[in-house]
VOTI-417248 format. One line per field, with one value per residue: residue number from 1; x, y, z of N, C-alpha, C in turn. Coordinates in steps of 0.02 Angstrom, whole numbers, padded with zeros to 5 digits, m for minus. Layout:
BEGIN
num c(NUM; ...)
nc1 c(X; ...)
nc2 c(Y; ...)
nc3 c(Z; ...)
cac1 c(X; ...)
cac2 c(Y; ...)
cac3 c(Z; ...)
cc1 c(X; ...)
cc2 c(Y; ...)
cc3 c(Z; ...)
END
This chain:
BEGIN
num c(1; 2; 3; 4; 5; 6; 7; 8; 9; 10; 11; 12; 13; 14; 15; 16; 17; 18; 19; 20; 21; 22; 23; 24; 25; 26; 27; 28; 29; 30; 31; 32; 33; 34; 35; 36; 37; 38; 39; 40; 41; 42; 43; 44; 45; 46; 47; 48; 49; 50; 51; 52; 53; 54; 55; 56; 57; 58; 59; 60; 61; 62; 63; 64; 65; 66; 67; 68; 69; 70; 71; 72; 73; 74; 75; 76; 77; 78; 79; 80; 81; 82; 83; 84; 85; 86; 87; 88; 89; 90; 91; 92; 93; 94; 95; 96; 97; 98; 99; 100; 101; 102; 103; 104; 105; 106; 107; 108; 109; 110; 111; 112; 113; 114; 115; 116; 117; 118; 119; 120; 121; 122; 123; 124; 125; 126; 127; 128; 129; 130; 131; 132; 133; 134; 135; 136; 137; 138; 139; 140; 141; 142; 143; 144; 145; 146; 147; 148; 149; 150; 151; 152; 153; 154; 155; 156; 157; 158; 159; 160; 161; 162; 163; 164; 165; 166; 167; 168; 169; 170; 171; 172; 173; 174; 175; 176; 177; 178; 179; 180; 181; 182; 183; 184; 185; 186; 187; 188; 189; 190; 191; 192; 193; 194; 195; 196; 197; 198; 199; 200; 201; 202; 203; 204; 205; 206; 207; 208; 209; 210; 211; 212; 213; 214; 215; 216; 217; 218; 219; 220; 221; 222; 223; 224; 225; 226; 227; 228; 229; 230; 231; 232; 233; 234; 235; 236; 237; 238; 239; 240; 241; 242; 243; 244; 245; 246)
nc1 c(m00154; m00132; m00082; m00069; 00002; m00033; m00022; m00046; m00073; m00092; m00161; m00077; m00046; 00055; 00135; 00086; 00019; 00128; 00162; 00038; 00081; 00213; 00211; 00083; 00025; 00104; m00003; m00169; m00286; m00312; m00283; m00278; m00215; m00259; m00273; m00303; m00308; m00276; m00137; m00063; m00091; m00215; m00311; m00443; m00417; m00327; m00432; m00543; m00445; m00427; m00570; m00592; m00513; m00466; m00504; m00517; m00497; m00431; m00466; m00400; m00321; m00316; m00416; m00509; m00511; m00516; m00629; m00729; m00754; m00643; m00624; m00492; m00422; m00311; m00207; m00058; m00012; 00011; m00048; m00165; m00187; m00195; m00290; m00382; m00402; m00431; m00549; m00638; m00571; m00619; m00744; m00929; m00998; m00847; m00784; m00905; m00887; m00757; m00790; m00850; m00765; m00726; m00654; m00523; m00444; m00464; m00517; m00441; m00440; m00289; m00242; m00223; m00288; m00245; m00267; m00186; m00139; m00164; m00239; m00291; m00322; m00243; m00133; 00030; 00162; 00306; 00445; 00496; 00462; 00354; 00264; 00300; 00193; 00056; 00071; m00021; m00103; m00166; m00253; m00205; m00064; m00009; 00012; m00059; m00010; m00003; 00024; 00142; 00242; 00345; 00410; 00429; 00413; 00374; 00457; 00379; 00477; 00425; 00520; 00571; 00533; 00562; 00643; 00602; 00769; 00753; 00727; 00897; 00968; 00987; 00915; 00758; 00663; 00632; 00656; 00563; 00532; 00390; 00370; 00274; 00269; 00279; 00259; 00194; 00205; 00184; 00221; 00207; 00262; 00248; 00145; 00159; 00207; 00330; 00451; 00550; 00652; 00701; 00621; 00559; 00390; 00309; 00281; 00203; 00211; 00122; 00092; 00007; m00010; 00100; 00192; 00264; 00327; 00346; 00427; 00419; 00498; 00476; 00508; 00444; 00357; 00419; 00442; 00312; 00229; 00268; 00240; 00115; 00069; 00134; 00066; m00075; m00075; m00055; 00037; 00199; 00293; 00299; 00269; 00420; 00449; 00468; 00539; 00635; 00615; 00577)
nc2 c(m01020; m00883; m00724; m00563; m00424; m00263; m00086; 00071; 00179; 00279; 00360; 00351; 00307; 00299; 00206; 00097; 00041; m00025; m00101; m00207; m00251; m00285; m00402; m00469; m00652; m00675; m00721; m00736; m00683; m00512; m00417; m00259; m00148; m00018; 00173; 00210; 00336; 00508; 00658; 00599; 00620; 00558; 00501; 00434; 00332; 00268; 00221; 00119; 00032; m00050; m00084; m00137; m00263; m00291; m00412; m00396; m00256; m00137; 00019; 00175; 00309; 00411; 00365; 00385; 00534; 00599; 00573; 00640; 00586; 00594; 00733; 00873; 00909; 00878; 00819; 00862; 01022; 00991; 00861; 00916; 00998; 00904; 00820; 00886; 00914; 00821; 00774; 00855; 00791; 00675; 00553; 00555; 00396; 00330; 00381; 00340; 00212; 00225; 00261; 00177; 00044; m00061; m00054; m00115; m00224; m00330; m00533; m00656; m00821; m00894; m00780; m00593; m00443; m00258; m00074; 00000; m00025; m00209; m00156; m00025; 00063; 00209; 00180; 00204; 00083; 00058; 00031; m00088; m00102; m00058; m00142; m00267; m00247; m00218; m00394; m00462; m00432; m00514; m00616; m00723; m00814; m00710; m00580; m00440; m00271; m00077; 00090; 00159; 00175; 00077; m00056; m00217; m00282; m00356; m00515; m00614; m00709; m00818; m00793; m00646; m00510; m00455; m00349; m00330; m00383; m00250; m00277; m00282; m00149; m00142; m00262; m00366; m00421; m00519; m00656; m00733; m00872; m00916; m00949; m01080; m01113; m00968; m00817; m00648; m00486; m00405; m00292; m00261; m00102; 00050; 00070; 00178; 00285; 00303; 00288; 00237; 00258; 00210; 00233; 00146; 00066; m00040; m00207; m00350; m00511; m00687; m00812; m00937; m01072; m01108; m01056; m00962; m00803; m00670; m00525; m00362; m00250; m00130; m00034; 00091; 00227; 00359; 00518; 00538; 00548; 00618; 00742; 00735; 00781; 00898; 00960; 00982; 01034; 01039; 01007; 01047; 00981; 00842; 00762; 00786; 00718; 00601; 00543; 00531; 00429; 00468)
nc3 c(m00176; m00248; m00214; m00283; m00173; m00164; m00108; m00051; m00151; m00198; m00295; m00407; m00558; m00664; m00577; m00541; m00665; m00722; m00617; m00621; m00758; m00743; m00646; m00697; m00729; m00612; m00531; m00442; m00343; m00328; m00197; m00091; 00032; 00042; 00059; m00127; m00157; m00176; m00144; m00287; m00465; m00531; m00492; m00543; m00654; m00560; m00459; m00552; m00620; m00489; m00451; m00547; m00540; m00385; m00272; m00140; m00026; 00066; 00173; 00188; 00260; 00179; 00078; 00168; 00187; 00079; 00015; 00107; 00212; 00302; 00442; 00350; 00437; 00503; 00415; 00353; 00283; 00156; 00098; 00126; 00009; m00090; m00031; m00054; m00170; m00271; m00185; m00281; m00427; m00432; m00489; m00456; m00448; m00426; m00313; m00206; m00214; m00165; m00037; 00020; 00046; 00169; 00335; 00427; 00515; 00416; 00343; 00272; 00191; 00263; 00298; 00357; 00325; 00331; 00347; 00437; 00582; 00676; 00767; 00763; 00648; 00583; 00652; 00628; 00603; 00623; 00685; 00772; 00916; 00926; 00810; 00917; 01004; 00901; 00879; 00971; 00931; 00838; 00728; 00634; 00563; 00457; 00423; 00321; 00296; 00283; 00238; 00277; 00194; 00193; 00096; 00170; 00336; 00486; 00608; 00727; 00819; 00931; 01037; 01024; 00911; 00753; 00625; 00454; 00363; 00229; 00040; m00079; m00160; m00299; m00358; m00423; m00346; m00210; m00133; 00027; 00145; 00215; 00385; 00466; 00591; 00647; 00672; 00538; 00517; 00380; 00240; 00086; 00028; m00044; m00168; m00277; m00198; m00129; 00033; 00058; 00024; m00082; m00244; m00354; m00376; m00256; m00186; m00166; m00201; m00135; m00099; m00028; m00029; m00064; 00062; 00048; m00019; m00115; m00119; m00238; m00341; m00430; m00595; m00663; m00724; m00698; m00719; m00815; m00738; m00612; m00742; m00745; m00622; m00598; m00703; m00640; m00561; m00441; m00261; m00313; m00241; m00226; m00330; m00355; m00231; m00303; m00387; m00285; m00208; m00043)
cac1 c(m00164; m00074; m00096; m00052; m00021; m00021; m00046; m00035; m00070; m00078; m00185; m00015; m00046; 00100; 00178; m00007; m00007; 00183; 00168; 00026; 00105; 00276; 00173; 00066; 00062; 00111; m00058; m00235; m00338; m00267; m00278; m00254; m00188; m00279; m00263; m00308; m00317; m00225; m00061; m00045; m00146; m00260; m00368; m00511; m00386; m00314; m00501; m00581; m00410; m00455; m00648; m00598; m00452; m00455; m00556; m00507; m00494; m00493; m00488; m00306; m00361; m00328; m00453; m00578; m00504; m00519; m00723; m00780; m00773; m00654; m00612; m00430; m00389; m00243; m00150; 00002; m00042; 00039; m00086; m00222; m00222; m00218; m00345; m00470; m00393; m00466; m00620; m00646; m00549; m00662; m00791; m00988; m00946; m00796; m00806; m00951; m00871; m00711; m00830; m00903; m00715; m00716; m00614; m00464; m00412; m00534; m00487; m00451; m00415; m00248; m00214; m00272; m00273; m00263; m00183; m00108; m00117; m00222; m00280; m00302; m00296; m00224; m00067; 00118; 00206; 00358; 00509; 00510; 00404; 00254; 00226; 00269; 00114; 00015; 00049; m00032; m00198; m00177; m00284; m00171; 00006; 00008; m00043; m00026; 00002; 00015; 00028; 00220; 00261; 00438; 00428; 00480; 00335; 00409; 00430; 00371; 00515; 00429; 00559; 00564; 00515; 00623; 00642; 00612; 00759; 00749; 00780; 00946; 00922; 00975; 00851; 00692; 00633; 00676; 00616; 00563; 00518; 00354; 00402; 00219; 00315; 00344; 00212; 00211; 00162; 00211; 00203; 00214; 00271; 00200; 00158; 00120; 00251; 00379; 00460; 00599; 00735; 00704; 00585; 00512; 00312; 00353; 00232; 00198; 00172; 00110; 00118; m00008; 00008; 00176; 00193; 00313; 00288; 00409; 00445; 00447; 00494; 00463; 00555; 00402; 00378; 00431; 00442; 00277; 00201; 00266; 00225; 00037; 00047; 00145; 00023; m00133; m00071; m00039; 00098; 00272; 00314; 00221; 00303; 00474; 00480; 00422; 00587; 00698; 00590; 00531)
cac2 c(m00978; m00824; m00652; m00500; m00379; m00189; m00017; 00152; 00166; 00360; 00398; 00331; 00289; 00260; 00162; 00054; 00004; m00056; m00169; m00227; m00280; m00337; m00455; m00514; m00718; m00714; m00716; m00760; m00616; m00465; m00368; m00202; m00137; 00056; 00225; 00226; 00401; 00567; 00648; 00582; 00648; 00509; 00448; 00374; 00262; 00207; 00169; 00109; m00014; m00060; m00106; m00182; m00317; m00308; m00437; m00385; m00216; m00111; 00098; 00194; 00374; 00460; 00371; 00428; 00589; 00608; 00565; 00681; 00546; 00635; 00814; 00858; 00960; 00849; 00846; 00954; 01076; 00972; 00821; 00960; 01033; 00849; 00782; 00962; 00930; 00740; 00781; 00874; 00759; 00592; 00547; 00515; 00299; 00312; 00421; 00315; 00162; 00227; 00270; 00077; 00017; m00091; m00015; m00156; m00313; m00402; m00593; m00666; m00890; m00909; m00719; m00534; m00370; m00209; m00026; 00047; m00108; m00227; m00121; 00059; 00060; 00260; 00181; 00184; 00002; 00087; m00004; m00162; m00101; m00061; m00209; m00308; m00213; m00263; m00458; m00495; m00444; m00511; m00688; m00781; m00790; m00666; m00507; m00388; m00200; m00034; 00140; 00171; 00157; 00087; m00104; m00245; m00279; m00389; m00573; m00639; m00811; m00836; m00758; m00590; m00463; m00440; m00324; m00397; m00322; m00249; m00304; m00231; m00095; m00179; m00307; m00337; m00474; m00557; m00703; m00739; m00924; m00910; m01032; m01094; m01060; m00900; m00742; m00614; m00415; m00383; m00223; m00251; m00045; 00089; 00075; 00254; 00345; 00235; 00302; 00201; 00289; 00149; 00233; 00084; 00040; m00078; m00238; m00428; m00579; m00710; m00901; m00965; m01130; m01151; m01019; m00908; m00710; m00618; m00441; m00335; m00161; m00119; 00021; 00140; 00277; 00451; 00598; 00544; 00554; 00711; 00796; 00728; 00829; 00942; 00971; 00973; 01106; 00955; 01026; 01040; 00932; 00794; 00741; 00799; 00677; 00514; 00506; 00491; 00392; 00501)
cac3 c(m00222; m00274; m00221; m00299; m00119; m00132; m00051; m00059; m00243; m00195; m00369; m00433; m00646; m00695; m00570; m00538; m00741; m00704; m00603; m00629; m00820; m00706; m00628; m00737; m00749; m00556; m00479; m00478; m00319; m00324; m00120; m00084; 00083; 00067; 00020; m00157; m00171; m00121; m00161; m00354; m00542; m00573; m00468; m00569; m00685; m00515; m00437; m00583; m00605; m00422; m00429; m00583; m00515; m00333; m00254; m00099; m00026; 00152; 00166; 00206; 00290; 00123; 00052; 00230; 00174; 00007; 00022; 00144; 00291; 00403; 00419; 00344; 00490; 00576; 00378; 00320; 00192; 00074; 00114; 00139; m00022; m00121; m00034; m00092; m00239; m00264; m00189; m00365; m00460; m00411; m00506; m00405; m00461; m00368; m00194; m00188; m00218; m00102; 00033; 00048; 00071; 00240; 00383; 00429; 00489; 00354; 00375; 00191; 00188; 00306; 00323; 00373; 00291; 00377; 00336; 00467; 00660; 00676; 00831; 00728; 00556; 00582; 00663; 00601; 00609; 00591; 00744; 00797; 00976; 00868; 00805; 00939; 01015; 00863; 00851; 01020; 00935; 00751; 00717; 00573; 00570; 00408; 00408; 00276; 00304; 00233; 00293; 00318; 00110; 00204; 00126; 00248; 00406; 00550; 00615; 00800; 00827; 00994; 01075; 00990; 00863; 00744; 00590; 00384; 00281; 00150; 00000; m00084; m00224; m00353; m00344; m00449; m00306; m00152; m00071; 00096; 00152; 00274; 00453; 00503; 00673; 00690; 00642; 00524; 00468; 00289; 00230; 00026; 00007; m00079; m00232; m00305; m00161; m00118; 00068; 00087; m00017; m00128; m00297; m00363; m00356; m00215; m00217; m00145; m00213; m00060; m00116; 00041; m00047; m00052; 00089; m00010; 00007; m00173; m00131; m00292; m00329; m00520; m00637; m00692; m00773; m00670; m00775; m00834; m00657; m00606; m00771; m00721; m00539; m00614; m00731; m00625; m00523; m00372; m00249; m00342; m00193; m00230; m00393; m00338; m00238; m00333; m00392; m00234; m00150; m00017)
cc1 c(m00134; m00094; m00044; m00069; m00012; m00050; m00031; m00014; m00063; m00121; m00111; m00031; m00021; 00130; 00124; 00008; 00050; 00188; 00125; 00062; 00173; 00228; 00098; 00060; 00047; 00067; m00125; m00267; m00270; m00286; m00249; m00251; m00231; m00255; m00222; m00286; m00257; m00151; m00048; m00123; m00183; m00270; m00411; m00472; m00377; m00385; m00505; m00559; m00430; m00505; m00635; m00553; m00441; m00523; m00566; m00473; m00529; m00484; m00432; m00345; m00345; m00378; m00521; m00576; m00501; m00602; m00744; m00786; m00742; m00648; m00514; m00377; m00311; m00203; m00114; m00046; m00043; m00028; m00156; m00270; m00214; m00263; m00410; m00476; m00437; m00520; m00660; m00661; m00613; m00735; m00847; m00962; m00877; m00769; m00862; m00907; m00800; m00722; m00858; m00856; m00743; m00675; m00571; m00486; m00503; m00482; m00473; m00408; m00362; m00215; m00251; m00240; m00292; m00207; m00155; m00081; m00180; m00281; m00334; m00277; m00237; m00163; m00047; 00152; 00293; 00448; 00475; 00487; 00343; 00233; 00259; 00203; 00077; 00016; 00009; m00082; m00196; m00223; m00254; m00122; 00021; m00038; m00007; m00052; 00015; 00005; 00072; 00250; 00309; 00408; 00478; 00436; 00414; 00397; 00424; 00414; 00479; 00491; 00580; 00526; 00583; 00601; 00656; 00688; 00751; 00780; 00811; 00909; 00943; 00950; 00797; 00659; 00679; 00617; 00627; 00502; 00453; 00334; 00312; 00226; 00300; 00262; 00259; 00187; 00204; 00186; 00220; 00260; 00223; 00204; 00198; 00160; 00272; 00401; 00520; 00676; 00741; 00630; 00541; 00460; 00366; 00280; 00240; 00192; 00170; 00099; 00081; m00025; 00059; 00270; 00267; 00312; 00363; 00397; 00473; 00460; 00488; 00481; 00460; 00393; 00392; 00393; 00351; 00208; 00217; 00256; 00136; 00027; 00073; 00088; m00068; m00128; m00080; 00019; 00169; 00319; 00322; 00249; 00395; 00517; 00466; 00484; 00663; 00672; 00599; 00496)
cc2 c(m00908; m00752; m00623; m00456; m00314; m00119; 00024; 00140; 00261; 00398; 00405; 00316; 00227; 00201; 00084; 00022; m00057; m00105; m00245; m00274; m00331; m00420; m00510; m00592; m00744; m00727; m00740; m00707; m00559; m00419; m00294; m00177; m00030; 00106; 00212; 00281; 00469; 00555; 00635; 00611; 00623; 00460; 00388; 00328; 00195; 00177; 00134; 00025; m00050; m00094; m00167; m00265; m00346; m00332; m00430; m00303; m00155; m00022; 00119; 00261; 00417; 00433; 00396; 00535; 00632; 00619; 00607; 00651; 00554; 00683; 00789; 00910; 00959; 00842; 00841; 00962; 01038; 00915; 00868; 00968; 00955; 00825; 00830; 00927; 00872; 00757; 00795; 00819; 00696; 00619; 00532; 00459; 00301; 00341; 00373; 00245; 00165; 00264; 00221; 00040; m00011; m00070; m00121; m00180; m00314; m00500; m00630; m00761; m00870; m00823; m00646; m00467; m00297; m00141; m00019; m00024; m00118; m00198; m00061; 00073; 00141; 00210; 00180; 00136; 00013; 00047; m00080; m00152; m00092; m00121; m00298; m00324; m00275; m00354; m00471; m00470; m00471; m00586; m00724; m00766; m00758; m00615; m00432; m00316; m00132; 00040; 00175; 00215; 00120; 00031; m00155; m00263; m00327; m00494; m00580; m00696; m00815; m00788; m00654; m00549; m00432; m00417; m00359; m00359; m00300; m00237; m00266; m00227; m00101; m00220; m00302; m00359; m00512; m00588; m00743; m00810; m00900; m00950; m01022; m01082; m01006; m00848; m00674; m00565; m00426; m00331; m00253; m00169; m00004; 00079; 00123; 00324; 00298; 00299; 00275; 00214; 00243; 00189; 00195; 00085; m00020; m00132; m00304; m00472; m00639; m00781; m00941; m01023; m01146; m01116; m00979; m00846; m00708; m00552; m00447; m00260; m00163; m00051; 00065; 00236; 00346; 00472; 00597; 00567; 00615; 00742; 00815; 00786; 00910; 00988; 01001; 01016; 01071; 01024; 00994; 00957; 00856; 00759; 00775; 00730; 00611; 00483; 00492; 00447; 00402; 00516)
cc3 c(m00204; m00253; m00229; m00202; m00141; m00097; m00041; m00125; m00231; m00284; m00442; m00529; m00658; m00658; m00569; m00635; m00739; m00674; m00592; m00691; m00786; m00692; m00643; m00738; m00677; m00514; m00499; m00416; m00319; m00251; m00102; m00014; 00099; 00063; m00058; m00193; m00115; m00167; m00256; m00385; m00563; m00506; m00467; m00621; m00597; m00484; m00498; m00596; m00543; m00411; m00480; m00586; m00469; m00285; m00156; m00048; 00045; 00147; 00220; 00241; 00226; 00097; 00120; 00188; 00109; m00025; 00059; 00201; 00341; 00361; 00411; 00390; 00544; 00487; 00348; 00285; 00143; 00053; 00084; 00064; m00094; m00109; m00061; m00182; m00258; m00268; m00263; m00430; m00464; m00450; m00423; m00386; m00383; m00316; m00210; m00168; m00148; m00026; 00054; 00075; 00157; 00255; 00403; 00505; 00485; 00346; 00289; 00201; 00243; 00343; 00337; 00323; 00346; 00345; 00392; 00517; 00673; 00761; 00804; 00676; 00537; 00614; 00619; 00608; 00590; 00639; 00750; 00898; 00956; 00848; 00851; 01006; 00987; 00864; 00900; 01000; 00870; 00775; 00665; 00583; 00518; 00444; 00382; 00279; 00271; 00292; 00288; 00254; 00125; 00169; 00147; 00296; 00462; 00556; 00687; 00800; 00896; 01044; 01079; 00920; 00839; 00676; 00502; 00340; 00244; 00079; m00035; m00166; m00296; m00399; m00368; m00386; m00238; m00122; 00022; 00126; 00214; 00313; 00476; 00573; 00705; 00629; 00610; 00488; 00466; 00258; 00180; 00007; m00010; m00140; m00287; m00261; m00103; m00050; 00094; 00046; m00095; m00223; m00362; m00382; m00332; m00226; m00174; m00163; m00160; m00107; m00068; 00008; 00007; 00016; 00065; m00016; m00042; m00153; m00178; m00270; m00440; m00548; m00694; m00740; m00752; m00665; m00789; m00784; m00625; m00652; m00741; m00665; m00565; m00659; m00698; m00564; m00413; m00339; m00291; m00299; m00190; m00294; m00393; m00308; m00231; m00355; m00334; m00192; m00067; 00017)
END
């Protein structure tokens, strides 16, 4: 089975649409590691697409906060303002769908899907020390996670935890062969708001039979996404950061 793995779309329809078009015909199922909404100006088109196309979705922290499941006191002012805007913008049907999303981790065939860490959906797995702890909680040798907006991940090779290098900025795809003797925590990166210095939308295609993983970066209409954010009266920084991937 070939899976398109996405995460952290954050209501960026231009980015999601570009990823779907670029990856068309390369996968059979779509899986999302959470955070459909928050920050961006198109929560309903994004949620409509996810409802139609994604077979497996776990909730993210913004999914909870943007639908009233969590309070906003721990969000920074920009995220708080965006969450309040999203609460008013979402249709009732889409808000109900997002509220019903399950908490990770979820088991899917030979891998797991989480938003943050396997032991805490809100935990950020940024460095090898955090990843080393997380590997002890895995129920499968491959786990897909999001939350950090940084494409890459970690490999456990029995003796140590290694950080997977980021793909070159001039490449559209980068292939990683999955060694069945190792364990992997794979971050597809953020579709809608990358924070690894590459503004292109990030995703992953996983061939579970061939044991091959393909990191993907996709150009999209950043000015269009920025314009919609500004016209929606969301904080301007949410538009500005799209151009730099930070």
